[in-house]
PDB file of N, CA, C and O in Angstrom:
ATOM      1  N   UNK A   1      89.392  86.235  71.948  1.00  0.00           N
ATOM      2  CA  UNK A   1      89.150  84.989  72.649  1.00  0.00           C
ATOM      3  C   UNK A   1      90.026  84.874  73.902  1.00  0.00           C
ATOM      4  O   UNK A   1      89.592  84.345  74.926  1.00  0.00           O
ATOM      5  N   UNK A   2      91.273  85.380  73.807  1.00  0.00           N
ATOM      6  CA  UNK A   2      92.180  85.325  74.956  1.00  0.00           C
ATOM      7  C   UNK A   2      91.662  86.196  76.104  1.00  0.00           C
ATOM      8  O   UNK A   2      91.754  85.802  77.266  1.00  0.00           O
ATOM      9  N   UNK A   3      91.122  87.371  75.788  1.00  0.00           N
ATOM     10  CA  UNK A   3      90.577  88.247  76.827  1.00  0.00           C
ATOM     11  C   UNK A   3      89.415  87.564  77.534  1.00  0.00           C
ATOM     12  O   UNK A   3      89.321  87.609  78.760  1.00  0.00           O
ATOM     13  N   UNK A   4      88.536  86.937  76.775  1.00  0.00           N
ATOM     14  CA  UNK A   4      87.394  86.226  77.362  1.00  0.00           C
ATOM     15  C   UNK A   4      87.879  85.121  78.293  1.00  0.00           C
ATOM     16  O   UNK A   4      87.342  84.960  79.389  1.00  0.00           O
ATOM     17  N   UNK A   5      88.871  84.369  77.880  1.00  0.00           N
ATOM     18  CA  UNK A   5      89.422  83.302  78.705  1.00  0.00           C
ATOM     19  C   UNK A   5      90.067  83.874  79.971  1.00  0.00           C
ATOM     20  O   UNK A   5      89.932  83.288  81.045  1.00  0.00           O
ATOM     21  N   UNK A   6      90.759  85.000  79.860  1.00  0.00           N
ATOM     22  CA  UNK A   6      91.378  85.628  81.029  1.00  0.00           C
ATOM     23  C   UNK A   6      90.339  86.093  82.043  1.00  0.00           C
ATOM     24  O   UNK A   6      90.542  85.958  83.249  1.00  0.00           O
ATOM     25  N   UNK A   7      89.234  86.636  81.560  1.00  0.00           N
ATOM     26  CA  UNK A   7      88.164  87.091  82.462  1.00  0.00           C
ATOM     27  C   UNK A   7      87.545  85.903  83.186  1.00  0.00           C
ATOM     28  O   UNK A   7      87.338  85.957  84.398  1.00  0.00           O
ATOM     29  N   UNK A   8      87.249  84.838  82.462  1.00  0.00           N
ATOM     30  CA  UNK A   8      86.672  83.636  83.079  1.00  0.00           C
ATOM     31  C   UNK A   8      87.628  83.064  84.124  1.00  0.00           C
ATOM     32  O   UNK A   8      87.203  82.674  85.211  1.00  0.00           O
ATOM     33  N   UNK A   9      88.903  83.015  83.799  1.00  0.00           N
ATOM     34  CA  UNK A   9      89.907  82.504  84.740  1.00  0.00           C
ATOM     35  C   UNK A   9      89.945  83.367  86.003  1.00  0.00           C
ATOM     36  O   UNK A   9      89.985  82.833  87.111  1.00  0.00           O
ATOM     37  N   UNK A  10      89.932  84.681  85.850  1.00  0.00           N
ATOM     38  CA  UNK A  10      89.956  85.582  87.008  1.00  0.00           C
ATOM     39  C   UNK A  10      88.713  85.435  87.870  1.00  0.00           C
ATOM     40  O   UNK A  10      88.811  85.430  89.097  1.00  0.00           O
ATOM     41  N   UNK A  11      87.543  85.314  87.248  1.00  0.00           N
ATOM     42  CA  UNK A  11      86.296  85.191  88.001  1.00  0.00           C
ATOM     43  C   UNK A  11      86.226  83.899  88.811  1.00  0.00           C
ATOM     44  O   UNK A  11      85.510  83.822  89.809  1.00  0.00           O
ATOM     45  N   UNK A  12      86.967  82.893  88.378  1.00  0.00           N
ATOM     46  CA  UNK A  12      86.950  81.604  89.067  1.00  0.00           C
ATOM     47  C   UNK A  12      88.167  81.379  89.957  1.00  0.00           C
ATOM     48  O   UNK A  12      88.342  80.291  90.508  1.00  0.00           O
ATOM     49  N   UNK A  13      89.002  82.391  90.099  1.00  0.00           N
ATOM     50  CA  UNK A  13      90.211  82.282  90.908  1.00  0.00           C
ATOM     51  C   UNK A  13      89.976  82.980  92.251  1.00  0.00           C
ATOM     52  O   UNK A  13      89.826  84.202  92.279  1.00  0.00           O
ATOM     53  N   UNK A  14      89.942  82.236  93.372  1.00  0.00           N
ATOM     54  CA  UNK A  14      89.687  82.871  94.676  1.00  0.00           C
ATOM     55  C   UNK A  14      90.775  83.841  95.117  1.00  0.00           C
ATOM     56  O   UNK A  14      90.551  84.633  96.033  1.00  0.00           O
ATOM     57  N   UNK A  15      91.957  83.799  94.484  1.00  0.00           N
ATOM     58  CA  UNK A  15      92.997  84.779  94.800  1.00  0.00           C
ATOM     59  C   UNK A  15      92.715  86.121  94.131  1.00  0.00           C
ATOM     60  O   UNK A  15      93.288  87.140  94.517  1.00  0.00           O
ATOM     61  N   UNK A  16      91.833  86.125  93.129  1.00  0.00           N
ATOM     62  CA  UNK A  16      91.474  87.357  92.420  1.00  0.00           C
ATOM     63  C   UNK A  16      90.118  87.858  92.902  1.00  0.00           C
ATOM     64  O   UNK A  16      90.004  88.999  93.349  1.00  0.00           O
ATOM     65  N   UNK A  17      89.097  87.023  92.816  1.00  0.00           N
ATOM     66  CA  UNK A  17      87.739  87.346  93.278  1.00  0.00           C
ATOM     67  C   UNK A  17      87.338  86.284  94.293  1.00  0.00           C
ATOM     68  O   UNK A  17      87.343  85.092  93.986  1.00  0.00           O
ATOM     69  N   UNK A  18      86.992  86.717  95.496  1.00  0.00           N
ATOM     70  CA  UNK A  18      86.617  85.764  96.533  1.00  0.00           C
ATOM     71  C   UNK A  18      85.369  86.228  97.253  1.00  0.00           C
ATOM     72  O   UNK A  18      85.370  87.334  97.793  1.00  0.00           O
ATOM     73  N   UNK A  19      84.290  85.433  97.290  1.00  0.00           N
ATOM     74  CA  UNK A  19      84.168  84.133  96.657  1.00  0.00           C
ATOM     75  C   UNK A  19      84.077  84.262  95.135  1.00  0.00           C
ATOM     76  O   UNK A  19      83.595  85.269  94.616  1.00  0.00           O
ATOM     77  N   UNK A  20      84.550  83.223  94.421  1.00  0.00           N
ATOM     78  CA  UNK A  20      84.499  83.249  92.955  1.00  0.00           C
ATOM     79  C   UNK A  20      83.075  83.452  92.456  1.00  0.00           C
ATOM     80  O   UNK A  20      82.104  83.131  93.142  1.00  0.00           O
ATOM     81  N   UNK A  21      82.974  83.989  91.250  1.00  0.00           N
ATOM     82  CA  UNK A  21      81.674  84.314  90.663  1.00  0.00           C
ATOM     83  C   UNK A  21      81.571  83.654  89.290  1.00  0.00           C
ATOM     84  O   UNK A  21      82.468  83.793  88.458  1.00  0.00           O
ATOM     85  N   UNK A  22      80.492  82.950  89.063  1.00  0.00           N
ATOM     86  CA  UNK A  22      80.245  82.356  87.745  1.00  0.00           C
ATOM     87  C   UNK A  22      79.315  83.286  86.975  1.00  0.00           C
ATOM     88  O   UNK A  22      78.128  83.384  87.287  1.00  0.00           O
ATOM     89  N   UNK A  23      79.851  83.960  85.980  1.00  0.00           N
ATOM     90  CA  UNK A  23      79.065  84.891  85.178  1.00  0.00           C
ATOM     91  C   UNK A  23      79.203  84.529  83.706  1.00  0.00           C
ATOM     92  O   UNK A  23      80.261  84.087  83.259  1.00  0.00           O
ATOM     93  N   UNK A  24      78.134  84.719  82.970  1.00  0.00           N
ATOM     94  CA  UNK A  24      78.174  84.476  81.531  1.00  0.00           C
ATOM     95  C   UNK A  24      78.824  85.671  80.837  1.00  0.00           C
ATOM     96  O   UNK A  24      78.489  86.822  81.119  1.00  0.00           O
ATOM     97  N   UNK A  25      79.743  85.389  79.941  1.00  0.00           N
ATOM     98  CA  UNK A  25      80.377  86.432  79.145  1.00  0.00           C
ATOM     99  C   UNK A  25      79.800  86.328  77.746  1.00  0.00           C
ATOM    100  O   UNK A  25      79.976  85.324  77.057  1.00  0.00           O
ATOM    101  N   UNK A  26      79.117  87.370  77.344  1.00  0.00           N
ATOM    102  CA  UNK A  26      78.425  87.376  76.057  1.00  0.00           C
ATOM    103  C   UNK A  26      79.225  88.151  75.022  1.00  0.00           C
ATOM    104  O   UNK A  26      79.919  89.115  75.345  1.00  0.00           O
ATOM    105  N   UNK A  27      79.115  87.712  73.774  1.00  0.00           N
ATOM    106  CA  UNK A  27      79.809  88.364  72.669  1.00  0.00           C
ATOM    107  C   UNK A  27      78.788  88.953  71.710  1.00  0.00           C
ATOM    108  O   UNK A  27      77.771  88.330  71.404  1.00  0.00           O
ATOM    109  N   UNK A  28      79.069  90.156  71.243  1.00  0.00           N
ATOM    110  CA  UNK A  28      78.238  90.816  70.243  1.00  0.00           C
ATOM    111  C   UNK A  28      79.171  91.389  69.184  1.00  0.00           C
ATOM    112  O   UNK A  28      80.196  91.986  69.514  1.00  0.00           O
ATOM    113  N   UNK A  29      78.825  91.212  67.935  1.00  0.00           N
ATOM    114  CA  UNK A  29      79.601  91.803  66.856  1.00  0.00           C
ATOM    115  C   UNK A  29      79.003  93.158  66.513  1.00  0.00           C
ATOM    116  O   UNK A  29      77.799  93.278  66.287  1.00  0.00           O
ATOM    117  N   UNK A  30      79.850  94.169  66.477  1.00  0.00           N
ATOM    118  CA  UNK A  30      79.441  95.530  66.153  1.00  0.00           C
ATOM    119  C   UNK A  30      80.405  96.050  65.092  1.00  0.00           C
ATOM    120  O   UNK A  30      81.555  96.377  65.384  1.00  0.00           O
ATOM    121  N   UNK A  31      79.925  96.118  63.880  1.00  0.00           N
ATOM    122  CA  UNK A  31      80.819  96.489  62.777  1.00  0.00           C
ATOM    123  C   UNK A  31      81.871  95.416  62.613  1.00  0.00           C
ATOM    124  O   UNK A  31      81.546  94.238  62.466  1.00  0.00           O
ATOM    125  N   UNK A  32      83.133  95.816  62.639  1.00  0.00           N
ATOM    126  CA  UNK A  32      84.236  94.854  62.548  1.00  0.00           C
ATOM    127  C   UNK A  32      84.782  94.454  63.913  1.00  0.00           C
ATOM    128  O   UNK A  32      85.826  93.807  64.003  1.00  0.00           O
ATOM    129  N   UNK A  33      84.083  94.832  64.964  1.00  0.00           N
ATOM    130  CA  UNK A  33      84.576  94.585  66.322  1.00  0.00           C
ATOM    131  C   UNK A  33      83.712  93.570  67.047  1.00  0.00           C
ATOM    132  O   UNK A  33      82.528  93.411  66.747  1.00  0.00           O
ATOM    133  N   UNK A  34      84.314  92.896  67.990  1.00  0.00           N
ATOM    134  CA  UNK A  34      83.587  91.999  68.875  1.00  0.00           C
ATOM    135  C   UNK A  34      83.603  92.610  70.266  1.00  0.00           C
ATOM    136  O   UNK A  34      84.667  92.915  70.806  1.00  0.00           O
ATOM    137  N   UNK A  35      82.421  92.788  70.843  1.00  0.00           N
ATOM    138  CA  UNK A  35      82.287  93.345  72.193  1.00  0.00           C
ATOM    139  C   UNK A  35      81.975  92.224  73.167  1.00  0.00           C
ATOM    140  O   UNK A  35      81.208  91.312  72.859  1.00  0.00           O
ATOM    141  N   UNK A  36      82.569  92.299  74.330  1.00  0.00           N
ATOM    142  CA  UNK A  36      82.239  91.373  75.406  1.00  0.00           C
ATOM    143  C   UNK A  36      81.447  92.139  76.452  1.00  0.00           C
ATOM    144  O   UNK A  36      81.819  93.248  76.835  1.00  0.00           O
ATOM    145  N   UNK A  37      80.356  91.545  76.909  1.00  0.00           N
ATOM    146  CA  UNK A  37      79.627  92.189  78.000  1.00  0.00           C
ATOM    147  C   UNK A  37      79.218  91.160  79.031  1.00  0.00           C
ATOM    148  O   UNK A  37      78.932  90.002  78.724  1.00  0.00           O
ATOM    149  N   UNK A  38      79.202  91.629  80.263  1.00  0.00           N
ATOM    150  CA  UNK A  38      78.884  90.774  81.405  1.00  0.00           C
ATOM    151  C   UNK A  38      77.819  91.475  82.232  1.00  0.00           C
ATOM    152  O   UNK A  38      77.983  92.635  82.611  1.00  0.00           O
ATOM    153  N   UNK A  39      76.749  90.785  82.506  1.00  0.00           N
ATOM    154  CA  UNK A  39      75.720  91.300  83.400  1.00  0.00           C
ATOM    155  C   UNK A  39      76.032  90.781  84.804  1.00  0.00           C
ATOM    156  O   UNK A  39      76.089  89.572  85.030  1.00  0.00           O
ATOM    157  N   UNK A  40      76.233  91.706  85.738  1.00  0.00           N
ATOM    158  CA  UNK A  40      76.599  91.325  87.105  1.00  0.00           C
ATOM    159  C   UNK A  40      75.400  91.582  88.015  1.00  0.00           C
ATOM    160  O   UNK A  40      75.060  92.735  88.283  1.00  0.00           O
ATOM    161  N   UNK A  41      74.758  90.511  88.491  1.00  0.00           N
ATOM    162  CA  UNK A  41      73.593  90.694  89.362  1.00  0.00           C
ATOM    163  C   UNK A  41      74.012  91.064  90.791  1.00  0.00           C
ATOM    164  O   UNK A  41      75.172  90.905  91.171  1.00  0.00           O
ATOM    165  N   UNK A  42      73.069  91.546  91.552  1.00  0.00           N
ATOM    166  CA  UNK A  42      73.293  91.824  92.971  1.00  0.00           C
ATOM    167  C   UNK A  42      73.572  90.491  93.668  1.00  0.00           C
ATOM    168  O   UNK A  42      72.939  89.480  93.367  1.00  0.00           O
ATOM    169  N   UNK A  43      74.511  90.501  94.588  1.00  0.00           N
ATOM    170  CA  UNK A  43      74.877  89.279  95.305  1.00  0.00           C
ATOM    171  C   UNK A  43      74.610  89.444  96.792  1.00  0.00           C
ATOM    172  O   UNK A  43      74.681  90.550  97.327  1.00  0.00           O
ATOM    173  N   UNK A  44      74.307  88.345  97.449  1.00  0.00           N
ATOM    174  CA  UNK A  44      74.116  88.380  98.902  1.00  0.00           C
ATOM    175  C   UNK A  44      75.452  88.226  99.634  1.00  0.00           C
ATOM    176  O   UNK A  44      75.497  88.284 100.863  1.00  0.00           O
ATOM    177  N   UNK A  45      76.535  88.033  98.885  1.00  0.00           N
ATOM    178  CA  UNK A  45      77.870  87.895  99.451  1.00  0.00           C
ATOM    179  C   UNK A  45      78.657  89.198  99.292  1.00  0.00           C
ATOM    180  O   UNK A  45      78.351  90.022  98.431  1.00  0.00           O
ATOM    181  N   UNK A  46      79.661  89.364 100.126  1.00  0.00           N
ATOM    182  CA  UNK A  46      80.624  90.438  99.942  1.00  0.00           C
ATOM    183  C   UNK A  46      81.795  89.819  99.201  1.00  0.00           C
ATOM    184  O   UNK A  46      82.453  88.914  99.714  1.00  0.00           O
ATOM    185  N   UNK A  47      82.056  90.305  98.000  1.00  0.00           N
ATOM    186  CA  UNK A  47      83.133  89.770  97.171  1.00  0.00           C
ATOM    187  C   UNK A  47      84.357  90.663  97.303  1.00  0.00           C
ATOM    188  O   UNK A  47      84.253  91.889  97.267  1.00  0.00           O
ATOM    189  N   UNK A  48      85.511  90.036  97.456  1.00  0.00           N
ATOM    190  CA  UNK A  48      86.776  90.761  97.573  1.00  0.00           C
ATOM    191  C   UNK A  48      87.531  90.656  96.253  1.00  0.00           C
ATOM    192  O   UNK A  48      87.493  89.626  95.580  1.00  0.00           O
ATOM    193  N   UNK A  49      88.207  91.722  95.903  1.00  0.00           N
ATOM    194  CA  UNK A  49      89.106  91.697  94.757  1.00  0.00           C
ATOM    195  C   UNK A  49      90.522  91.809  95.290  1.00  0.00           C
ATOM    196  O   UNK A  49      90.926  92.864  95.780  1.00  0.00           O
ATOM    197  N   UNK A  50      91.280  90.718  95.193  1.00  0.00           N
ATOM    198  CA  UNK A  50      92.646  90.729  95.727  1.00  0.00           C
ATOM    199  C   UNK A  50      92.675  91.023  97.217  1.00  0.00           C
ATOM    200  O   UNK A  50      93.552  91.752  97.681  1.00  0.00           O
ATOM    201  N   UNK A  51      91.753  90.483  97.961  1.00  0.00           N
ATOM    202  CA  UNK A  51      91.628  90.668  99.410  1.00  0.00           C
ATOM    203  C   UNK A  51      91.210  92.079  99.811  1.00  0.00           C
ATOM    204  O   UNK A  51      91.339  92.448 100.978  1.00  0.00           O
ATOM    205  N   UNK A  52      90.715  92.870  98.871  1.00  0.00           N
ATOM    206  CA  UNK A  52      90.243  94.227  99.153  1.00  0.00           C
ATOM    207  C   UNK A  52      88.758  94.290  98.823  1.00  0.00           C
ATOM    208  O   UNK A  52      88.314  93.723  97.825  1.00  0.00           O
ATOM    209  N   UNK A  53      87.992  94.982  99.663  1.00  0.00           N
ATOM    210  CA  UNK A  53      86.560  95.157  99.438  1.00  0.00           C
ATOM    211  C   UNK A  53      86.331  96.561  98.894  1.00  0.00           C
ATOM    212  O   UNK A  53      86.841  97.543  99.432  1.00  0.00           O
ATOM    213  N   UNK A  54      85.559  96.634  97.822  1.00  0.00           N
ATOM    214  CA  UNK A  54      85.188  97.915  97.219  1.00  0.00           C
ATOM    215  C   UNK A  54      83.675  98.054  97.250  1.00  0.00           C
ATOM    216  O   UNK A  54      82.950  97.063  97.152  1.00  0.00           O
ATOM    217  N   UNK A  55      83.203  99.285  97.388  1.00  0.00           N
ATOM    218  CA  UNK A  55      81.779  99.587  97.297  1.00  0.00           C
ATOM    219  C   UNK A  55      81.608 100.565  96.144  1.00  0.00           C
ATOM    220  O   UNK A  55      82.317 101.567  96.055  1.00  0.00           O
ATOM    221  N   UNK A  56      80.670 100.267  95.271  1.00  0.00           N
ATOM    222  CA  UNK A  56      80.423 101.132  94.117  1.00  0.00           C
ATOM    223  C   UNK A  56      79.508 102.268  94.547  1.00  0.00           C
ATOM    224  O   UNK A  56      78.400 102.029  95.026  1.00  0.00           O
ATOM    225  N   UNK A  57      79.965 103.498  94.378  1.00  0.00           N
ATOM    226  CA  UNK A  57      79.171 104.681  94.684  1.00  0.00           C
ATOM    227  C   UNK A  57      79.181 105.592  93.465  1.00  0.00           C
ATOM    228  O   UNK A  57      80.202 106.188  93.125  1.00  0.00           O
ATOM    229  N   UNK A  58      78.027 105.689  92.816  1.00  0.00           N
ATOM    230  CA  UNK A  58      77.893 106.460  91.582  1.00  0.00           C
ATOM    231  C   UNK A  58      78.900 105.967  90.546  1.00  0.00           C
ATOM    232  O   UNK A  58      78.817 104.812  90.128  1.00  0.00           O
ATOM    233  N   UNK A  59      79.838 106.793  90.123  1.00  0.00           N
ATOM    234  CA  UNK A  59      80.805 106.409  89.104  1.00  0.00           C
ATOM    235  C   UNK A  59      82.169 106.059  89.672  1.00  0.00           C
ATOM    236  O   UNK A  59      83.157 106.044  88.938  1.00  0.00           O
ATOM    237  N   UNK A  60      82.240 105.776  90.965  1.00  0.00           N
ATOM    238  CA  UNK A  60      83.542 105.475  91.553  1.00  0.00           C
ATOM    239  C   UNK A  60      83.471 104.235  92.433  1.00  0.00           C
ATOM    240  O   UNK A  60      82.408 103.859  92.927  1.00  0.00           O
ATOM    241  N   UNK A  61      84.623 103.615  92.614  1.00  0.00           N
ATOM    242  CA  UNK A  61      84.767 102.469  93.498  1.00  0.00           C
ATOM    243  C   UNK A  61      85.498 102.935  94.742  1.00  0.00           C
ATOM    244  O   UNK A  61      86.605 103.466  94.655  1.00  0.00           O
ATOM    245  N   UNK A  62      84.886 102.739  95.894  1.00  0.00           N
ATOM    246  CA  UNK A  62      85.482 103.178  97.155  1.00  0.00           C
ATOM    247  C   UNK A  62      86.006 101.966  97.912  1.00  0.00           C
ATOM    248  O   UNK A  62      85.284 100.995  98.138  1.00  0.00           O
ATOM    249  N   UNK A  63      87.269 102.040  98.296  1.00  0.00           N
ATOM    250  CA  UNK A  63      87.889 100.967  99.063  1.00  0.00           C
ATOM    251  C   UNK A  63      87.320 100.993 100.480  1.00  0.00           C
ATOM    252  O   UNK A  63      87.299 102.044 101.121  1.00  0.00           O
ATOM    253  N   UNK A  64      86.860  99.846 100.966  1.00  0.00           N
ATOM    254  CA  UNK A  64      86.239  99.747 102.285  1.00  0.00           C
ATOM    255  C   UNK A  64      87.136  98.905 103.184  1.00  0.00           C
ATOM    256  O   UNK A  64      87.459  97.763 102.857  1.00  0.00           O
ATOM    257  N   UNK A  65      87.536  99.471 104.314  1.00  0.00           N
ATOM    258  CA  UNK A  65      88.360  98.721 105.260  1.00  0.00           C
ATOM    259  C   UNK A  65      87.816  98.785 106.685  1.00  0.00           C
ATOM    260  O   UNK A  65      88.236  98.008 107.542  1.00  0.00           O
ATOM    261  N   UNK A  66      86.894  99.694 106.940  1.00  0.00           N
ATOM    262  CA  UNK A  66      86.314  99.842 108.272  1.00  0.00           C
ATOM    263  C   UNK A  66      85.388  98.659 108.570  1.00  0.00           C
ATOM    264  O   UNK A  66      84.425  98.440 107.836  1.00  0.00           O
ATOM    265  N   UNK A  67      85.660  97.893 109.631  1.00  0.00           N
ATOM    266  CA  UNK A  67      84.831  96.721 109.951  1.00  0.00           C
ATOM    267  C   UNK A  67      83.346  97.046 110.132  1.00  0.00           C
ATOM    268  O   UNK A  67      82.487  96.244 109.767  1.00  0.00           O
ATOM    269  N   UNK A  68      83.046  98.213 110.691  1.00  0.00           N
ATOM    270  CA  UNK A  68      81.640  98.593 110.876  1.00  0.00           C
ATOM    271  C   UNK A  68      80.959  98.795 109.531  1.00  0.00           C
ATOM    272  O   UNK A  68      79.813  98.386 109.346  1.00  0.00           O
ATOM    273  N   UNK A  69      81.645  99.410 108.609  1.00  0.00           N
ATOM    274  CA  UNK A  69      81.090  99.637 107.260  1.00  0.00           C
ATOM    275  C   UNK A  69      80.897  98.320 106.522  1.00  0.00           C
ATOM    276  O   UNK A  69      79.907  98.132 105.815  1.00  0.00           O
ATOM    277  N   UNK A  70      81.858  97.407 106.693  1.00  0.00           N
ATOM    278  CA  UNK A  70      81.730  96.095 106.064  1.00  0.00           C
ATOM    279  C   UNK A  70      80.538  95.353 106.648  1.00  0.00           C
ATOM    280  O   UNK A  70      79.796  94.700 105.914  1.00  0.00           O
ATOM    281  N   UNK A  71      80.346  95.446 107.963  1.00  0.00           N
ATOM    282  CA  UNK A  71      79.208  94.780 108.614  1.00  0.00           C
ATOM    283  C   UNK A  71      77.876  95.321 108.107  1.00  0.00           C
ATOM    284  O   UNK A  71      76.898  94.578 108.026  1.00  0.00           O
ATOM    285  N   UNK A  72      77.828  96.610 107.763  1.00  0.00           N
ATOM    286  CA  UNK A  72      76.608  97.214 107.224  1.00  0.00           C
ATOM    287  C   UNK A  72      76.252  96.642 105.869  1.00  0.00           C
ATOM    288  O   UNK A  72      75.081  96.566 105.498  1.00  0.00           O
ATOM    289  N   UNK A  73      77.281  96.238 105.130  1.00  0.00           N
ATOM    290  CA  UNK A  73      77.054  95.740 103.778  1.00  0.00           C
ATOM    291  C   UNK A  73      76.325  94.419 103.822  1.00  0.00           C
ATOM    292  O   UNK A  73      76.040  93.836 102.776  1.00  0.00           O
TER     293      UNK A  73
END
């Protein structure tokens, strides 16, 4: 429950994610474990994490700082 609360707090904190994102955090029980999953839809905004912009490419997150590249996004 604490992890779920921490994720919700981070998603709504503009110092962590800007602009903030309201996402549903779902719980599923699997055996004796509880899994949390979040479906993240495509956004028309560029979201920053800690004032840094990342672009997801395949299985990696690439830090983007070039203004031209950001404008393309």
